[in-house]
C-alpha positions as CSV (number, residue, x, y, z in Angstrom):
1,X,40.7,45.1,-54.8
2,X,41.8,42.9,-51.8
3,X,39.5,42.8,-48.8
4,X,36.4,43.6,-50.7
5,X,33.5,41.0,-50.6
6,X,33.0,39.1,-53.8
7,X,29.3,40.1,-54.3
8,X,29.1,38.6,-57.8
9,X,29.6,35.1,-56.3
10,X,27.8,35.6,-52.9
11,X,24.5,36.9,-54.3
12,X,23.8,33.9,-56.5
13,X,24.7,31.6,-53.6
14,X,22.3,33.3,-51.2
15,X,19.6,33.2,-53.8
16,X,19.9,29.5,-54.1
17,X,19.9,28.7,-50.4
18,X,16.2,28.6,-49.7
19,X,15.4,26.1,-52.4
20,X,18.5,23.9,-52.4
21,X,18.3,20.7,-50.4
22,X,21.1,20.0,-48.0
23,X,23.9,17.8,-49.3
24,X,24.3,14.3,-48.1
25,X,27.0,15.1,-45.6
26,X,25.1,17.9,-44.0
27,X,22.0,15.7,-43.8
28,X,23.9,13.0,-42.1
29,X,25.3,15.5,-39.5
30,X,21.8,17.0,-38.9
31,X,20.3,13.5,-38.3
32,X,23.1,12.0,-36.3
33,X,21.2,11.8,-32.9
34,X,18.1,10.4,-34.7
35,X,20.2,7.9,-36.6
36,X,21.9,6.9,-33.3
37,X,18.5,6.3,-31.7
38,X,16.9,4.4,-34.5
39,X,20.0,2.1,-35.0
40,X,18.9,0.5,-31.8
41,X,15.2,-0.2,-32.5
42,X,12.5,-0.7,-29.8
43,X,9.5,-3.0,-29.7
44,X,8.0,-1.4,-32.8
45,X,4.6,-1.5,-31.2
46,X,3.2,1.2,-33.5
47,X,4.1,-0.8,-36.6
48,X,2.3,-3.9,-35.2
49,X,-0.7,-1.7,-34.5
50,X,-0.8,-0.4,-38.1
51,X,-0.5,-3.9,-39.5
52,X,-3.3,-5.1,-37.2
53,X,-5.7,-2.3,-38.1
54,X,-5.0,-2.8,-41.7
55,X,-6.7,-6.1,-41.6
56,X,-9.9,-4.0,-41.4
57,X,-8.9,-0.9,-43.2
58,X,-7.0,-2.3,-46.2
59,X,-5.0,0.7,-47.0
60,X,-2.9,0.5,-50.2
61,X,0.6,-0.8,-49.5
62,X,2.3,2.4,-50.9
63,X,0.2,4.7,-48.7
64,X,0.6,2.4,-45.7
65,X,4.4,2.6,-46.0
66,X,4.2,6.4,-45.8
67,X,1.9,6.3,-42.7
68,X,4.3,3.9,-41.0
69,X,7.3,6.1,-41.8
70,X,5.6,9.3,-40.6
71,X,4.5,7.7,-37.3
72,X,8.0,6.2,-36.8
73,X,9.7,9.5,-37.4
74,X,7.3,11.4,-35.0
75,X,7.6,8.7,-32.4
76,X,11.4,8.6,-32.3
77,X,11.7,12.4,-32.5
78,X,9.3,12.6,-29.5
79,X,11.5,10.1,-27.6
80,X,14.5,12.3,-28.0
81,X,12.6,15.2,-26.6
82,X,11.2,13.2,-23.8
83,X,14.7,12.0,-22.8
84,X,15.9,15.6,-22.6
85,X,13.0,16.8,-20.6
86,X,13.2,13.8,-18.2
87,X,17.1,13.9,-18.1
88,X,17.0,10.2,-18.8
89,X,20.2,8.2,-18.9
90,X,19.3,5.1,-20.9
91,X,17.0,4.4,-23.9
92,X,16.7,0.8,-25.2
93,X,19.7,-0.2,-23.1
94,X,22.1,2.5,-24.5
95,X,22.9,6.0,-23.4
96,X,20.3,8.5,-24.5
97,X,21.0,10.6,-27.6
98,X,21.6,13.9,-25.7
99,X,24.3,12.3,-23.5
100,X,26.2,11.5,-26.7
101,X,25.4,14.6,-28.9
102,X,24.4,17.2,-26.4
103,X,21.1,18.8,-25.6
104,X,21.1,21.6,-28.3
105,X,21.9,19.2,-31.2
106,X,19.4,16.6,-30.0
107,X,16.6,19.2,-29.7
108,X,17.4,20.6,-33.1
109,X,17.4,17.1,-34.7
110,X,14.1,16.2,-33.1
111,X,12.5,19.3,-34.4
112,X,14.0,18.8,-37.8
113,X,12.6,15.2,-37.9
114,X,9.1,16.5,-37.1
115,X,9.2,18.7,-40.2
116,X,10.7,15.9,-42.3
117,X,7.7,13.8,-41.3
118,X,5.4,16.4,-42.7
119,X,7.3,16.3,-45.9
120,X,6.7,12.6,-46.1
121,X,3.1,13.2,-45.4
122,X,2.8,15.6,-48.3
123,X,3.6,12.7,-50.7
124,X,0.2,11.2,-50.0
125,X,-1.4,14.5,-51.1
126,X,0.7,14.6,-54.2
127,X,-0.4,11.1,-55.2
128,X,-4.1,11.7,-54.6
129,X,-6.4,13.5,-57.0
130,X,-9.6,12.7,-55.2
131,X,-9.1,15.2,-52.3
132,X,-9.4,12.6,-49.6
133,X,-5.8,13.5,-48.4
134,X,-6.2,17.3,-48.3
135,X,-6.7,17.4,-44.5
136,X,-4.1,14.9,-43.4
137,X,-1.7,17.6,-42.2
138,X,-4.5,19.0,-40.0
139,X,-4.9,15.5,-38.4
140,X,-1.2,15.3,-37.6
141,X,-1.0,18.9,-36.3
142,X,-4.0,18.4,-34.0
143,X,-2.6,15.2,-32.5
144,X,0.8,16.7,-32.0
145,X,-0.8,19.6,-30.1
146,X,-2.6,16.9,-28.0
147,X,0.7,15.2,-27.4
148,X,2.4,18.4,-26.2
149,X,-0.6,19.3,-24.0
150,X,-0.3,15.9,-22.3
151,X,3.5,16.1,-22.0
152,X,3.1,19.6,-20.6
153,X,0.8,18.5,-17.8
154,X,3.1,15.5,-17.0
155,X,6.0,17.9,-16.6
156,X,4.0,20.4,-14.6
157,X,2.8,17.8,-12.1
158,X,6.4,16.5,-11.8
159,X,8.1,19.8,-11.4
160,X,5.5,21.2,-9.0
161,X,5.1,17.9,-7.0
162,X,1.4,18.0,-7.6
163,X,-0.4,14.7,-7.7
164,X,-3.2,14.4,-10.2
165,X,-6.3,12.4,-9.8
166,X,-6.6,9.1,-11.6
167,X,-9.1,10.7,-14.0
168,X,-6.7,13.6,-14.7
169,X,-3.9,11.1,-15.3
170,X,-6.0,9.1,-17.8
171,X,-6.9,12.3,-19.7
172,X,-3.2,13.3,-19.8
173,X,-2.2,9.9,-21.1
174,X,-4.9,9.9,-23.7
175,X,-3.4,13.1,-25.0
176,X,0.3,12.2,-24.6
177,X,0.5,8.5,-25.5
178,X,-2.7,8.3,-27.4
179,X,-1.7,11.1,-29.8
180,X,0.7,9.0,-31.9
181,X,-1.6,6.0,-31.9
182,X,-4.4,8.2,-33.2
183,X,-2.2,9.7,-35.9
184,X,-1.6,6.3,-37.3
185,X,-5.2,5.1,-37.3
186,X,-6.7,8.5,-38.3
187,X,-4.4,8.6,-41.3
188,X,-5.3,5.0,-42.2
189,X,-9.1,5.7,-41.8
190,X,-8.7,8.6,-44.2
191,X,-6.9,6.5,-46.8
192,X,-9.0,3.4,-46.4
193,X,-11.2,2.3,-49.4
194,X,-13.5,0.3,-47.1
195,X,-17.1,1.2,-46.8
196,X,-19.0,1.9,-44.6
197,X,-16.5,4.0,-42.6
198,X,-16.0,2.8,-39.0
199,X,-14.6,5.1,-36.3
200,X,-11.8,3.2,-34.6
201,X,-10.6,6.2,-32.4
202,X,-12.4,5.0,-29.2
203,X,-10.6,1.6,-29.5
204,X,-7.3,3.3,-30.2
205,X,-7.8,5.5,-27.2
206,X,-8.3,2.4,-25.0
207,X,-5.2,0.8,-26.4
208,X,-3.1,3.9,-25.8
209,X,-4.1,4.2,-22.2
210,X,-3.6,0.5,-21.6
211,X,-0.1,0.7,-23.2
212,X,1.0,3.6,-21.0
213,X,-0.3,2.0,-17.7
214,X,1.4,-1.2,-18.6
215,X,4.6,0.7,-19.3
216,X,4.3,2.4,-15.9
217,X,3.8,-1.0,-14.2
218,X,6.8,-2.5,-16.0
219,X,9.0,0.4,-15.0
220,X,8.7,-0.6,-11.4
221,X,8.5,-4.4,-11.8
222,X,10.4,-5.6,-14.9
223,X,14.1,-6.6,-14.8
224,X,14.2,-6.3,-18.6
225,X,12.9,-2.8,-18.4
226,X,15.5,-2.0,-15.7
227,X,18.2,-3.1,-18.2
228,X,16.8,-0.9,-21.0
229,X,16.0,2.3,-19.0
230,X,17.4,1.8,-15.5
231,X,15.8,0.5,-12.3
232,X,12.5,2.2,-11.4
233,X,13.5,5.2,-13.5
234,X,10.1,6.8,-13.1
235,X,10.9,7.4,-9.4
236,X,14.3,9.0,-10.3
237,X,12.4,11.3,-12.7
238,X,9.9,12.2,-10.0
239,X,7.1,11.1,-12.3
240,X,3.5,10.7,-11.3
241,X,2.9,7.4,-13.1
242,X,-0.4,5.5,-12.7
243,X,1.0,3.5,-9.9
244,X,2.4,6.5,-8.0
245,X,-0.9,8.3,-8.3
246,X,-2.7,5.3,-6.9
247,X,-0.2,4.9,-4.0
248,X,-0.4,8.6,-3.0
249,X,-4.1,8.7,-3.1
250,X,-4.7,5.3,-1.5
251,X,-3.0,6.5,1.8
252,X,-3.2,10.4,1.7
253,X,-2.0,11.0,5.3
254,X,1.2,9.0,4.7
255,X,3.6,11.1,2.6
256,X,6.3,8.6,2.1
257,X,5.8,8.3,-1.6
258,X,5.6,12.1,-2.1
259,X,8.7,12.6,0.0
260,X,10.8,10.0,-1.9
261,X,9.5,11.3,-5.2
262,X,10.7,14.8,-4.3
263,X,14.2,13.5,-3.6
264,X,14.5,12.0,-7.1
265,X,16.4,8.9,-5.8
266,X,19.2,7.5,-8.0
267,X,20.2,4.6,-5.7
268,X,18.2,1.4,-5.2
269,X,17.6,1.8,-1.5
270,X,14.8,4.4,-1.5
271,X,13.3,3.0,-4.7
272,X,13.0,-0.5,-3.2
273,X,11.4,0.9,-0.1
274,X,8.7,2.7,-2.1
275,X,8.1,-0.3,-4.3
276,X,7.7,-2.4,-1.1
277,X,5.3,0.2,0.3
278,X,3.2,0.1,-2.8
279,X,3.1,-3.7,-2.8
280,X,2.4,-4.2,0.9
281,X,0.6,-1.0,2.2
282,X,-1.4,0.4,-0.7
283,X,-2.0,-2.7,-2.8
284,X,-1.0,-0.7,-5.9
285,X,0.4,-3.5,-8.0
286,X,-2.6,-5.7,-7.3
287,X,-4.9,-2.8,-8.1
288,X,-3.1,-2.2,-11.4
289,X,-3.1,-5.9,-12.4
290,X,-6.8,-6.3,-11.5
291,X,-8.0,-3.1,-13.1
292,X,-6.0,-3.4,-16.3
293,X,-5.4,-7.1,-16.9
294,X,-1.6,-6.8,-16.7
295,X,-1.0,-10.1,-14.8
296,X,-1.0,-12.1,-18.0
297,X,1.7,-9.9,-19.6
298,X,3.9,-9.3,-16.6
């Protein structure tokens, strides 16, 4: 009879959906924002970190490839989310993914990639009969929680115009930036055949904090960084970077930096004024270079 649903064909289709992988075309559509971002690769710092630590840890090549893939997927997914939350315009010199594909699709893709990374991680467990990989998903979950805790504080300070202390900033960065660094090294430590076991986490924490402070410095000083992300983008975002925190707290009665930060400037005039103020009045750039050995790499 016309107009009646064809239950005989619909029911088998619905029964197959939960276990059927998406076809190639659907997968490509789901991953378009991710594919767009990764087609223009960045510095690949995390891959270099993995290679460097593997001189000590000697993880098997097959396992190391999975670790690298998982970390890369999580990193790029987090970048897509960061760009949405910061309303960024550029990433690696090109328009950010959500300006091309829209916010809803970009968020969905980022979340999808998080779970695809877990599926890659499970391969390590499938290959291993010794039980050493049984808790790897817990390692990743705990560090992703840390990452989101750090990001949450960063957003809270920005949106409420609340300047943290330097110690609070370091703790936030250790969660936010350090999380992905620790995922890589903790996975490698679990997979390493080397005895005795060495805890490399304190070293990785130091590297993560250094990396972020250097990134903050370059955001306000580097012409190459300006080409890739826009001139002094941290000021446009209203972000309490390491340098902003120092400048605010080095001259508390003077609210110039806070007032400019509140305005989220998009044109160079106010940004250049704040950068000049940091250079000449609060000694922020000298402080950052001296405390964190950035003069050699800037």
